[in-house]
C-alpha positions in Angstrom: -64.2 -80.6 -149.1 -61.4 -81.7 -152.1 -61.8 -80.9 -155.7 -59.7 -82.6 -157.9 -59.6 -82.0 -161.6 -60.2 -84.4 -164.0 -57.3 -85.3 -166.2 -56.7 -84.2 -169.8 -57.2 -87.2 -172.9 -53.0 -87.2 -172.5 -52.7 -87.8 -169.1 -55.2 -90.8 -169.2 -53.2 -92.4 -171.8 -50.0 -92.0 -170.3 -51.6 -93.3 -167.1 -52.8 -96.2 -169.2 -50.0 -97.0 -170.3 -48.2 -96.8 -167.6 -50.4 -99.9 -165.6 -50.6 -101.6 -168.5 -47.2 -101.3 -169.6 -48.1 -100.5 -173.1 -46.7 -98.1 -176.2 -49.4 -94.3 -175.9 -50.0 -95.2 -179.5 -52.1 -98.8 -178.7 -53.6 -97.5 -175.4 -55.2 -94.4 -176.8 -58.4 -96.0 -178.0 -58.9 -97.8 -174.2 -58.4 -94.3 -172.7 -60.9 -92.9 -174.6 -63.0 -95.4 -173.9 -61.8 -94.4 -169.9 -63.0 -90.9 -169.9 -66.3 -91.7 -171.5 -66.8 -93.8 -168.5 -65.2 -91.9 -165.8 -65.3 -87.9 -167.3 -61.6 -88.1 -166.2 -61.5 -88.5 -162.3 -58.7 -89.5 -161.1 -61.8 -91.8 -158.4 -62.7 -93.7 -160.8 -60.1 -94.2 -163.1 -58.4 -97.1 -161.7 -61.4 -98.6 -160.0 -62.9 -98.5 -163.9 -59.8 -100.3 -164.8 -60.4 -102.9 -162.2 -63.4 -103.3 -162.7 -62.9 -104.2 -167.0 -59.7 -106.3 -165.3 -62.0 -108.3 -163.5 -64.7 -108.4 -165.7 -62.1 -110.6 -168.6 -63.2 -107.4 -170.7 -59.6 -106.1 -170.2 -57.5 -109.9 -170.1 -53.8 -110.6 -170.3 -52.6 -112.3 -173.3 -50.8 -115.0 -173.2 -50.7 -115.7 -177.1 -49.9 -112.2 -177.6 -47.8 -111.1 -174.1 -49.4 -108.4 -173.8 -53.3 -106.8 -172.1 -55.8 -106.5 -175.1 -59.5 -106.0 -174.8 -62.7 -105.1 -177.4 -63.7 -101.5 -177.9 -66.7 -102.6 -178.7 -67.1 -104.6 -175.8 -66.1 -101.7 -173.6 -68.0 -98.8 -175.2 -71.1 -101.0 -174.0 -70.1 -100.8 -169.5 -72.5 -98.5 -168.0 -72.0 -95.3 -166.7 -70.5 -95.9 -162.8 -73.6 -94.0 -160.2 -70.5 -91.6 -158.8 -69.7 -91.0 -162.3 -73.1 -90.2 -163.3 -73.4 -87.6 -160.4 -69.7 -85.7 -161.9 -71.7 -85.6 -165.3 -75.1 -84.1 -164.4 -72.9 -81.7 -162.8 -70.5 -81.2 -165.6 -73.9 -80.4 -167.6 -74.7 -77.1 -165.8 -71.1 -76.0 -167.8 -72.0 -76.7 -170.3 -72.4 -74.0 -172.7 -76.0 -73.5 -173.1 -76.6 -74.3 -177.2 -75.2 -78.0 -175.8 -78.6 -77.9 -173.0 -81.0 -76.6 -174.8 -79.7 -79.7 -177.0 -79.9 -82.0 -174.1 -83.5 -80.6 -173.2 -85.0 -81.3 -176.2 -83.2 -84.9 -175.9 -84.4 -85.7 -172.5 -88.4 -85.0 -173.8 -87.9 -88.6 -175.9 -86.7 -90.7 -172.8 -83.7 -92.3 -172.1 -82.9 -92.2 -176.1 -84.0 -90.2 -179.1 -83.3 -90.4 -182.9 -82.1 -88.1 -184.8 -84.9 -87.9 -187.0 -86.9 -86.9 -184.5 -85.5 -84.1 -184.6 -86.5 -81.2 -186.8 -83.3 -78.4 -186.1 -80.6 -79.5 -187.5 -78.5 -77.0 -184.8 -79.5 -80.1 -182.8 -78.8 -82.5 -183.7 -74.6 -80.9 -183.8 -74.7 -80.2 -180.6 -75.7 -83.3 -179.5 -72.7 -84.7 -181.6 -71.2 -81.3 -178.9 -72.6 -83.7 -175.9 -71.0 -87.4 -177.2 -68.0 -86.1 -177.1 -68.8 -84.0 -173.8 -69.9 -87.9 -172.5 -73.4 -87.2 -171.8 -74.5 -89.1 -174.5 -73.5 -92.2 -176.5 -74.4 -92.6 -180.4 -75.0 -95.9 -182.0 -76.1 -95.0 -185.5 -79.1 -92.8 -185.3 -79.5 -92.7 -182.1 -78.6 -91.0 -179.1 -78.9 -92.4 -175.6 -77.5 -90.8 -172.1 -75.0 -92.4 -170.6 -77.5 -93.3 -167.6 -80.6 -91.5 -165.7 -79.5 -88.7 -163.6 -78.0 -87.1 -166.2 -81.0 -87.9 -168.9 -83.3 -86.8 -165.8 -81.1 -84.0 -165.1 -81.1 -82.6 -168.3 -85.5 -83.4 -168.8 -85.2 -80.9 -165.0 -83.2 -77.8 -167.1 -86.9 -77.4 -168.3 -88.9 -75.1 -166.3 -92.4 -77.3 -165.4 -94.6 -74.5 -166.2 -92.8 -74.7 -170.2 -92.7 -78.6 -170.4 -96.4 -79.5 -171.7 -95.9 -76.3 -174.2 -92.1 -78.0 -175.7 -93.6 -81.0 -175.6 -96.5 -80.3 -177.7 -94.0 -77.9 -180.9 -91.7 -81.9 -180.2 -94.7 -83.0 -181.2 -95.8 -81.0 -183.7 -92.6 -80.2 -185.9 -92.3 -84.0 -186.4 -96.3 -84.3 -188.2 -95.5 -80.7 -189.7 -91.8 -80.0 -190.5 -92.3 -76.5 -190.0 -92.9 -76.2 -193.7 -96.4 -77.8 -193.7 -99.6 -76.1 -192.4 -102.8 -77.0 -190.0 -104.9 -76.9 -192.0 -103.9 -80.3 -194.2 -103.5 -81.9 -190.4 -105.4 -85.2 -191.5 -103.7 -85.7 -195.1 -100.7 -85.1 -194.4 -100.9 -87.1 -190.9 -102.3 -90.2 -192.9 -98.9 -90.4 -195.0 -96.6 -90.5 -192.0 -95.1 -93.8 -191.4 -96.2 -95.6 -187.6 -92.8 -94.5 -185.9 -93.5 -91.0 -186.5 -97.5 -90.7 -185.6 -96.0 -93.2 -182.4 -92.7 -90.4 -181.9 -95.5 -87.4 -182.4 -98.4 -88.3 -180.5 -96.1 -89.4 -177.5 -95.3 -85.8 -177.2 -98.5 -84.7 -178.0 -100.1 -86.5 -175.4 -97.2 -85.6 -172.6 -98.1 -82.0 -173.4 -101.2 -81.8 -170.4 -103.6 -79.1 -169.9 -103.6 -79.4 -174.2 -103.5 -76.0 -175.8 -105.3 -76.7 -178.7 -109.2 -76.2 -179.9 -109.7 -76.7 -183.2 -111.8 -79.6 -183.2 -110.4 -81.0 -186.9 -107.2 -81.0 -185.1 -108.4 -82.3 -181.6 -110.1 -85.2 -184.3 -106.7 -86.5 -185.9 -104.9 -86.6 -183.3 -107.8 -88.7 -181.1 -107.0 -91.0 -184.7 -103.4 -90.7 -184.2 -103.6 -91.6 -181.0 -106.4 -95.1 -182.1 -104.1 -96.1 -184.6 -101.1 -95.8 -182.1 -103.4 -98.2 -179.7 -103.9 -100.4 -181.8 -100.5 -101.0 -183.0 -99.7 -101.4 -179.8 -102.5 -103.8 -179.1 -100.3 -105.5 -182.4 -97.1 -105.5 -180.2 -98.8 -106.8 -176.8 -98.3 -104.1 -175.2 -101.0 -103.1 -173.6 -100.9 -100.4 -170.8 -99.1 -98.5 -173.9 -102.2 -99.2 -175.7 -105.2 -98.7 -172.8 -102.9 -95.2 -172.5 -103.1 -94.3 -176.3 -107.3 -95.1 -176.5 -107.3 -92.8 -172.7 -105.8 -90.2 -174.6 -107.6 -90.3 -177.8 -111.0 -90.0 -175.8 -109.7 -87.8 -173.8 -109.8 -85.6 -176.8 -113.0 -85.9 -177.5 -116.2 -84.9 -175.7 -119.9 -86.7 -175.3 -121.2 -84.7 -178.5 -118.1 -86.5 -181.0 -121.0 -89.9 -180.6 -123.2 -88.5 -182.7 -120.1 -86.5 -184.8 -117.5 -89.0 -185.1 -119.4 -91.9 -184.1 -116.9 -94.6 -185.2 -114.4 -93.4 -184.1 -115.8 -92.9 -180.9 -116.7 -96.9 -180.5 -113.0 -97.7 -182.0 -112.0 -96.0 -179.4 -114.0 -96.9 -176.5 -114.3 -100.3 -177.7 -110.0 -100.5 -177.2 -110.4 -99.2 -173.6 -112.6 -101.6 -172.6 -110.3 -104.2 -174.5 -107.3 -103.3 -172.6 -108.6 -101.9 -169.4 -110.2 -106.1 -169.1 -106.6 -107.0 -170.7 -105.1 -104.9 -167.9 -107.3 -106.2 -164.9 -108.4 -102.1 -164.5 -111.8 -102.7 -163.3 -112.7 -99.3 -163.3 -111.5 -98.2 -166.6 -113.3 -100.9 -167.6 -117.2 -100.6 -166.0 -116.8 -96.8 -167.5 -115.9 -98.1 -170.7 -118.5 -100.8 -171.2 -121.2 -98.3 -169.9 -120.5 -95.8 -172.0 -120.8 -97.9 -175.2 -123.9 -99.8 -174.0 -125.1 -96.1 -173.5 -123.9 -94.9 -176.9 -124.1 -97.8 -179.1 -126.6 -97.6 -181.9 -128.7 -100.3 -182.7 -126.3 -102.3 -184.7 -125.8 -105.7 -181.9 -122.3 -105.6 -183.9 -121.4 -102.0 -182.4 -122.8 -103.1 -178.8 -120.8 -106.2 -178.9 -117.1 -105.7 -177.5 -118.7 -104.3 -174.5 -121.0 -107.5 -174.3 -118.6 -109.7 -174.0 -115.7 -108.0 -171.4 -119.4 -107.2 -169.5 -119.8 -110.4 -169.6 -116.1 -111.7 -168.5 -116.3 -108.8 -165.9 -119.0 -110.5 -164.0 -118.2 -113.4 -164.2 -114.2 -112.5 -162.9 -116.3 -110.6 -160.0 -118.1 -114.3 -158.8 -121.5 -112.9 -160.3 -122.3 -115.9 -162.8 -126.1 -115.5 -162.4 -126.0 -112.0 -163.7 -123.4 -112.9 -166.3 -125.0 -115.6 -167.4 -128.6 -113.4 -167.2 -126.8 -110.9 -170.0 -125.6 -113.8 -172.3 -129.1 -114.8 -172.2 -130.7 -111.9 -173.2 -128.0 -110.9 -175.2 -128.7 -114.2 -177.3 -132.2 -113.2 -177.7 -131.7 -109.8 -179.0 -129.5 -112.3 -181.7 -133.1 -114.3 -182.3 -131.4 -117.7 -180.3 -133.2 -117.9 -177.2 -133.0 -120.2 -174.0 -135.6 -122.5 -172.1 -137.1 -120.3 -169.0 -136.0 -123.5 -167.0 -131.9 -122.7 -168.2 -132.3 -120.0 -165.8 -132.1 -121.7 -162.5 -128.0 -123.1 -162.1 -128.5 -126.8 -160.9 -131.2 -127.8 -163.6 -129.7 -130.8 -166.4 -133.2 -132.1 -167.4 -132.7 -128.9 -170.7 -129.1 -129.9 -171.0 -129.5 -133.2 -170.6 -132.5 -133.1 -173.8 -130.2 -131.1 -175.9 -127.5 -133.1 -175.8 -129.5 -136.0 -176.3 -131.2 -134.7 -179.4 -128.0 -132.7 -181.0 -125.2 -136.2 -180.9 -128.5 -137.6 -182.6 -128.9 -135.1 -185.1 -124.8 -135.6 -185.6 -124.3 -138.7 -185.6 -127.1 -139.0 -188.8 -126.2 -136.4 -189.6 -122.2 -138.2 -190.1 -118.5 -136.8 -189.8 -118.4 -136.3 -193.8 -121.5 -133.8 -194.5 -120.1 -131.7 -190.9 -116.8 -130.9 -193.2 -118.8 -130.2 -196.3 -121.4 -127.4 -194.9 -120.5 -123.6 -197.2 -119.0 -121.1 -194.6 -121.6 -119.3 -192.7 -122.9 -116.0 -193.4 -125.4 -114.9 -191.3 -123.5 -111.9 -189.6 -126.3 -112.1 -186.7 -125.7 -116.0 -186.0 -121.7 -115.9 -186.6 -121.8 -113.1 -183.8 -124.6 -115.3 -181.7 -121.6 -118.0 -182.4 -118.4 -115.6 -180.9 -120.4 -114.7 -178.0 -121.5 -118.4 -176.8 -117.7 -119.1 -177.3 -117.1 -116.5 -175.3 -119.5 -117.0 -172.8 -118.7 -121.0 -172.3 -115.1 -119.8 -171.6 -116.1 -118.7 -168.9 -119.1 -120.3 -166.9 -117.1 -123.5 -167.8 -116.3 -123.4 -163.3 -119.8 -121.8 -162.5 -122.4 -123.6 -164.4 -122.5 -126.7 -166.1 -125.8 -126.8 -167.2 -125.0 -123.9 -169.1 -122.4 -125.0 -171.1 -124.1 -127.6 -172.2 -126.6 -126.0 -173.4 -124.3 -123.8 -175.1 -122.0 -126.0 -176.5 -125.3 -128.1 -177.9 -126.5 -124.5 -179.8 -123.7 -124.2 -181.2 -123.2 -127.3 -182.8 -127.1 -127.1 -184.3 -126.6 -122.8 -185.3 -123.3 -124.8 -187.5 -125.6 -127.4 -189.3 -128.3 -124.7 -190.2 -126.7 -121.9 -190.9 -123.1 -123.3 -191.6 -119.3 -123.3 -190.4 -117.4 -120.5 -188.8 -114.2 -119.9 -186.4 -116.1 -120.1 -183.7 -118.1 -123.8 -185.1 -114.5 -125.3 -184.5 -115.2 -124.4 -180.8 -118.3 -125.7 -180.5 -116.9 -129.0 -181.4 -114.1 -129.3 -179.5 -117.2 -127.8 -176.4 -119.5 -130.4 -177.4 -117.7 -132.9 -176.6 -116.4 -131.3 -173.8 -119.8 -130.7 -172.3 -120.4 -134.6 -173.2 -117.5 -135.7 -170.7 -120.5 -134.8 -168.0 -123.2 -136.9 -169.2 -121.3 -140.1 -170.7 -118.9 -141.9 -170.4 -118.1 -142.7 -174.0 -114.4 -141.5 -174.8 -114.5 -142.9 -178.2 -117.4 -140.3 -179.4 -115.7 -137.2 -177.4 -112.7 -137.2 -178.3 -114.3 -137.7 -182.1 -115.6 -134.6 -182.3 -113.1 -133.0 -180.6 -111.1 -134.1 -183.7 -113.9 -133.2 -186.1 -113.1 -129.2 -184.2 -109.8 -129.6 -184.7 -110.4 -130.4 -188.5 -112.3 -127.6 -189.0 -110.2 -125.4 -187.9 -108.1 -126.8 -189.7 -110.0 -126.9 -192.8 -111.5 -122.5 -192.2 -108.2 -122.0 -191.5 -107.6 -118.9 -189.1 -104.0 -117.6 -190.1 -105.6 -114.1 -189.4 -106.7 -115.2 -185.8 -104.1 -117.0 -184.5 -105.2 -116.4 -180.7 -108.6 -117.5 -181.4 -105.9 -121.3 -183.0 -104.6 -121.4 -179.4 -107.7 -121.7 -177.3 -109.4 -123.7 -179.6 -106.2 -126.0 -179.5 -105.7 -125.4 -175.8 -108.9 -126.7 -174.9 -108.7 -128.9 -176.6 -105.6 -130.3 -174.8 -106.3 -129.7 -171.1 -109.8 -132.6 -171.5 -109.4 -134.9 -174.1 -105.9 -134.6 -175.3 -104.3 -135.0 -171.9 -105.9 -138.1 -171.9 -104.6 -139.6 -174.2 -100.6 -138.1 -174.3 -98.3 -138.5 -172.0 -98.5 -135.9 -168.9 -95.3 -134.2 -169.7 -95.6 -133.2 -172.9 -99.3 -131.7 -172.4 -97.8 -129.7 -168.9 -95.1 -128.6 -171.1 -97.5 -127.6 -173.6 -99.9 -125.4 -171.3 -96.6 -123.5 -170.5 -95.9 -122.5 -173.3 -99.2 -121.3 -174.6 -99.9 -119.7 -171.1 -97.3 -117.6 -172.0 -98.5 -117.2 -175.9 -102.0 -116.1 -174.6 -100.7 -113.4 -172.3 -98.5 -112.0 -174.4 -100.8 -111.6 -177.4 -104.1 -110.8 -174.6 -106.2 -113.2 -174.4 -105.6 -113.4 -170.9 -109.3 -115.4 -170.6 -107.2 -119.0 -172.7 -104.1 -117.5 -170.9 -106.0 -118.3 -167.3 -107.0 -121.5 -168.1 -103.4 -123.0 -169.3 -102.2 -121.9 -165.7 -104.8 -123.4 -163.5 -105.2 -125.9 -165.6 -101.0 -126.7 -166.2 -101.3 -126.0 -162.0 -103.7 -128.3 -161.7 -102.8 -131.3 -163.6 -98.8 -130.7 -161.7 -100.1 -131.3 -158.9 -102.6 -134.7 -159.7 -100.0 -135.9 -162.1 -96.4 -136.8 -160.0 -94.8 -132.6 -160.5 -92.4 -131.4 -158.0 -94.1 -130.2 -155.5 -91.4 -127.3 -155.2 -90.7 -126.0 -158.5 -95.6 -125.9 -158.1 -95.3 -124.1 -155.5 -92.9 -121.3 -157.0 -95.5 -121.5 -160.2 -98.4 -120.8 -157.7 -96.4 -117.5 -156.9 -95.7 -116.8 -160.6 -99.9 -117.6 -161.7 -100.9 -116.2 -158.0 -99.6 -113.0 -158.6 -100.4 -112.6 -162.9 -104.1 -113.8 -162.6 -104.8 -112.0 -159.3 -103.3 -108.8 -161.4 -106.0 -109.5 -164.5 -108.9 -109.5 -161.4 -109.3 -113.2 -162.1 -110.7 -114.7 -159.8 -112.2 -117.7 -160.5 -108.7 -119.3 -161.7 -107.3 -117.7 -158.7 -109.7 -119.8 -156.1 -108.0 -122.7 -158.1 -104.4 -121.5 -157.3 -105.3 -121.4 -153.8 -107.1 -125.0 -153.6 -104.7 -127.0 -155.4 -102.2 -125.0 -153.2 -103.4 -125.9 -150.0 -102.9 -129.5 -150.8 -98.5 -129.3 -152.2 -98.4 -126.5 -148.9 -99.8 -129.7 -147.2 -97.3 -132.2 -149.2 -94.6 -129.9 -148.6 -95.2 -129.2 -144.9 -94.3 -125.3 -145.2 -96.8 -121.7 -145.1 -94.3 -119.8 -147.0 -95.7 -120.4 -150.6 -99.0 -118.8 -148.6 -97.7 -116.7 -147.0 -96.1 -115.0 -150.2 -99.1 -114.1 -151.7 -102.7 -112.9 -149.5 -104.4 -114.1 -146.7 -107.4 -114.9 -148.8 -105.5 -117.9 -149.8 -105.3 -119.2 -146.3 -108.7 -119.6 -146.5 -108.8 -123.9 -145.7 -110.6 -125.6 -148.4 -113.7 -126.7 -145.7 -114.6 -122.9 -146.0 -113.6 -122.5 -149.8 -116.0 -125.6 -150.2 -119.1 -123.8 -148.1 -118.7 -121.0 -150.4 -118.9 -123.3 -153.7 -121.8 -124.6 -152.7 -123.7 -121.1 -151.8 -122.8 -120.7 -154.9 -123.7 -123.9 -156.6 -120.0 -123.8 -158.6 -120.4 -128.1 -158.7 -117.0 -128.2 -160.6 -115.1 -126.5 -157.7 -116.7 -128.0 -155.2 -115.9 -131.5 -157.4 -112.0 -130.1 -157.5 -111.8 -129.3 -153.8 -113.6 -132.8 -152.6 -110.2 -134.6 -155.0 -107.3 -132.0 -153.1 -109.1 -133.4 -149.9 -109.4 -136.6 -150.7 -106.0 -136.7 -152.4 -104.2 -134.8 -148.9 -106.0 -138.0 -147.0 -104.7 -140.6 -149.2 -100.7 -139.6 -149.2 -101.5 -139.6 -145.2 -103.3 -142.9 -145.4 -105.8 -141.9 -143.2 -108.6 -143.6 -146.1 -111.4 -144.0 -144.4 -111.4 -139.8 -144.6 -110.6 -139.9 -147.9 -112.5 -142.8 -148.9 -115.8 -140.0 -147.5 -114.3 -137.4 -150.1 -113.8 -139.8 -153.2 -117.7 -140.5 -152.5 -118.7 -136.8 -152.2 -116.6 -136.0 -155.8 -118.4 -138.7 -156.8 -122.1 -138.1 -156.5 -121.0 -134.5 -158.4 -121.2 -134.3 -162.4 -118.5 -132.5 -164.7 -116.6 -132.9 -167.3 -113.1 -133.8 -165.5 -112.5 -136.9 -166.7 -109.2 -137.2 -165.8 -109.6 -136.0 -162.5 -112.7 -139.3 -161.9 -109.7 -142.2 -164.1 -107.0 -140.6 -160.7 -110.1 -140.6 -158.6 -110.9 -144.7 -159.5 -107.0 -145.3 -159.0 -106.6 -144.7 -154.9 -110.8 -146.0 -155.1 -109.7 -148.9 -156.2 -106.2 -149.0 -153.5 -107.9 -148.2 -151.1 -111.0 -150.7 -151.8 -108.1 -153.4 -151.5 -106.7 -152.0 -147.9 -110.4 -151.7 -146.8 -111.1 -155.4 -147.9 -107.9 -156.5 -146.4 -108.0 -154.5 -143.4 -111.8 -154.8 -142.6 -112.5 -157.8 -144.6 -115.8 -158.7 -147.1 -116.6 -159.1 -150.8 -117.6 -156.1 -151.8 -114.8 -153.9 -151.0 -112.8 -156.8 -153.5 -115.9 -156.6 -156.1 -115.1 -152.4 -156.2 -111.5 -152.4 -156.7 -112.4 -155.1 -159.4 -114.7 -153.0 -161.2 -111.1 -150.7 -160.9 -109.5 -152.5 -162.2 -110.8 -152.6 -164.9 -111.5 -149.1 -165.7 -107.7 -148.7 -165.4 -107.0 -151.9 -167.9 -108.9 -150.5 -170.6 -107.3 -146.8 -170.3 -103.7 -149.1 -170.3 -104.9 -151.0 -173.4 -104.7 -147.9 -175.8 -102.5 -144.9 -174.4 -100.2 -147.6 -172.2 -97.5 -143.9 -171.0 -100.5 -142.7 -168.5 -102.2 -145.9 -167.1 -99.8 -148.4 -167.4 -98.5 -148.2 -163.7 -101.5 -147.4 -162.2 -103.0 -150.5 -163.6 -99.8 -152.8 -162.6 -99.9 -151.3 -158.7 -103.6 -151.8 -158.6 -102.8 -155.5 -159.8 -100.2 -156.3 -157.5 -102.5 -155.0 -154.8 -105.5 -157.3 -156.1 -103.3 -160.0 -155.7 -102.5 -159.4 -152.2 -105.7 -159.3 -151.3 -106.9 -162.3 -153.0 -103.2 -164.2 -151.6 -101.7 -164.8 -154.9 -98.5 -163.6 -153.8 -96.3 -165.2 -156.5 -98.5 -162.8 -159.0 -98.5 -160.0 -156.6 -94.9 -160.0 -156.2 -94.7 -159.7 -160.6 -97.1 -156.7 -161.1 -95.4 -155.0 -157.6 -92.2 -155.5 -159.6 -93.9 -154.1 -162.5 -95.7 -151.4 -161.0 -91.9 -149.5 -159.8 -90.2 -150.2 -162.8 -93.2 -148.9 -164.7 -93.1 -145.6 -162.6 -89.7 -144.9 -162.3 -89.2 -145.4 -166.9 -92.3 -143.1 -166.9 -91.3 -140.1 -164.9 -94.2 -139.9 -162.2 -92.3 -139.6 -158.7 -94.5 -140.3 -156.6 -96.1 -143.3 -158.0 -92.6 -145.0 -158.1 -92.7 -143.6 -153.9 -96.4 -145.1 -153.9 -95.6 -148.3 -155.9 -92.5 -148.8 -153.7 -94.4 -148.4 -150.0 -97.2 -150.7 -150.9 -94.4 -153.4 -151.8 -93.0 -152.6 -148.2 -96.2 -153.5 -146.4 -96.6 -156.8 -149.0 -93.1 -157.7 -147.5 -94.0 -157.1 -143.9 -97.2 -158.8 -144.0 -95.3 -161.8 -145.4 -92.8 -161.8 -142.4 -90.1 -160.4 -144.3 -89.1 -157.0 -142.1 -85.3 -156.6 -143.7 -86.7 -156.0 -146.8 -89.8 -154.3 -146.6 -88.9 -152.0 -144.6 -85.1 -151.7 -146.6 -88.5 -151.4 -149.5 -90.0 -148.6 -147.6 -86.4 -146.7 -147.2 -86.0 -146.2 -150.8 -89.0 -144.9 -151.9 -88.1 -142.2 -149.6 -85.5 -141.2 -152.7 -88.4 -140.7 -155.2 -90.7 -138.7 -152.2 -87.9 -136.5 -151.6 -87.5 -136.1 -155.8 -91.7 -135.6 -155.8 -91.1 -132.7 -152.6 -93.4 -134.9 -150.0 -91.3 -133.9 -147.3 -93.9 -134.6 -145.5 -94.5 -137.6 -146.6 -91.0 -139.0 -145.9 -91.2 -137.6 -142.5 -94.3 -140.1 -141.8 -92.0 -142.2 -143.8 -88.8 -142.0 -141.5 -90.5 -141.6 -138.2 -92.5 -144.9 -139.1 -89.3 -146.6 -139.5 -88.4 -145.5 -137.1 -91.2 -147.1 -134.3 -91.7 -150.2 -133.1 -93.5 -151.7 -136.3 -94.6 -154.9 -134.2 -97.3 -152.8 -132.3 -99.1 -151.4 -135.5 -100.8 -153.5 -138.2 -100.0 -153.6 -141.4 -102.5 -154.4 -144.2 
């Protein structure tokens, strides 16, 4: 091997001076940075300078007519891997006192604050390490220049000594050398969070633990609880779970008697964080421990109960989840009729709904807003539990969600309002969409929930406020606001809720965002990317019901994209056919899921102009009840278009009558909420006039439909309007214009990303159209 000696500072400065043709006094600062990044190795000096020129950190100034640089920007450049290896070797040649300082610093990770190190001699030696180029200093922070240098320093500590070193450093942060162990509890209470985090991080690494004093172990558990709660506040749920686990490890089962509050807090923390992190094994164990040891107060079991319900639903065990909830509510004094356990029986739900509706109409909205604050703690817990249940059973049990929403209203009117009352009115509004077609009533109830939310004030619980407004947006406001605006709201809320640990609301936002995007013309390629993002995260969080929705919608998206690439990037379970999913949903009586599958089977057939099968799926969807009014409106729209097609191709007044019902329904929405429904109404009217033979009106409505869809940014319906207008002109015998419009429809279809649709149209355009009947 050829060994190259490192160059001295003077030699490096001379080389830089000659290279840039500047005086040495001007290049001294650049030379110093170059030495720190290359260790003075000749092989790396020139490559480092060349890289800095290429990146524009060192550049020739025409104004100053010389080379210039930003010394601060250069200082922030990372050390090259090759240089890092040399520095790691250099570390072994340093004096022992500097090596010892680096060992201590490495215990804290890639960087360490000066206040974490109690020994002032260590700090002095770290400054020497900075001078040697192994660390950098930014104010009070020492940072290793490269991970390999940090690793080399940490490896200087023998394996059998590391636990003791970490423990010593942690205790030094707490006691600062002079304090005594017998006053540890009082000292820790007065420590700032930063010192608690740093100390407990070191102590948690010192396994096996060398402390047997119960008082000290109790304090260490408290420190972990404090650190875990702080991590949850900062949305760092992985670190929070580690702290709760470490805190629990310092205790044993006997502590449930001697330190009940501490044990309950640690176990509840584990329940919540393991659910957010998708750690099922820890979640199950923590829930079982809480249910076993929590005292008779239901409030102590509440976290375990609520997380257990979420776990059961996420695993597809909805029947057990319902039983768990009904038993818990019975314990809180809220019993439900025995028949409500029937998965598909709507009789009790209908009776409860219309009774509650009469109660609300009799009381008036103003009186509800004047209700006192709920004081009964058991009723508040019952409301919270029903809130959680509604979220998790929406996709599975329509009767139970209706019954629960009604009960939340009746409790509010009898006992006063609480945070969950706001969600109760939004839930009741959603439930009402399943049983009646009075959207104005539903919207009014939803708005009442938002008013209650504003009146109660939830600044201390922004997650709950997001949940209420999200469900109002998803099921009610989506019908009023432009679809594109709702998509933006859902995507932002998903990210915020996931960051705050509200996995349930985040999962609802993700699945509905994907669902709404597929229904309303969002670019299919972008939807494919969203699918991969949502699928990976929700699978990791064990949100199987929402993963199932993603797969249902993605089957439709992939059918138009014409590629299985998206499915292949996920798991083989995502490749299950829609028919298989349908059989699974029906076997588990998941009516809402079955309706969604029928809807997307209808959609896929419609866009491929397989109207016979599309109509069959539309009819099957209509036979099932559900709260998704938007999906029902879109179904009416597509079904109306098919009615007019069949009226022309098969003949019969019944098709015209059915199509006219669709026209009237969409007209009502167009009159109130123009943006989302204008182009739909125009294209329905165009097809209606076409069917009746009123050609002049038909042409006018076709043109309006095209313009409206384009202006309102619905590329799929712009393409549809152009395509149908093209067929209209072909029927009139104007082949040139008809083909031109169909060819033009490929442009918005391509913007939509519907590759398969474009290919079918291009095949049609190249075929002998005289052999094809046009309707």
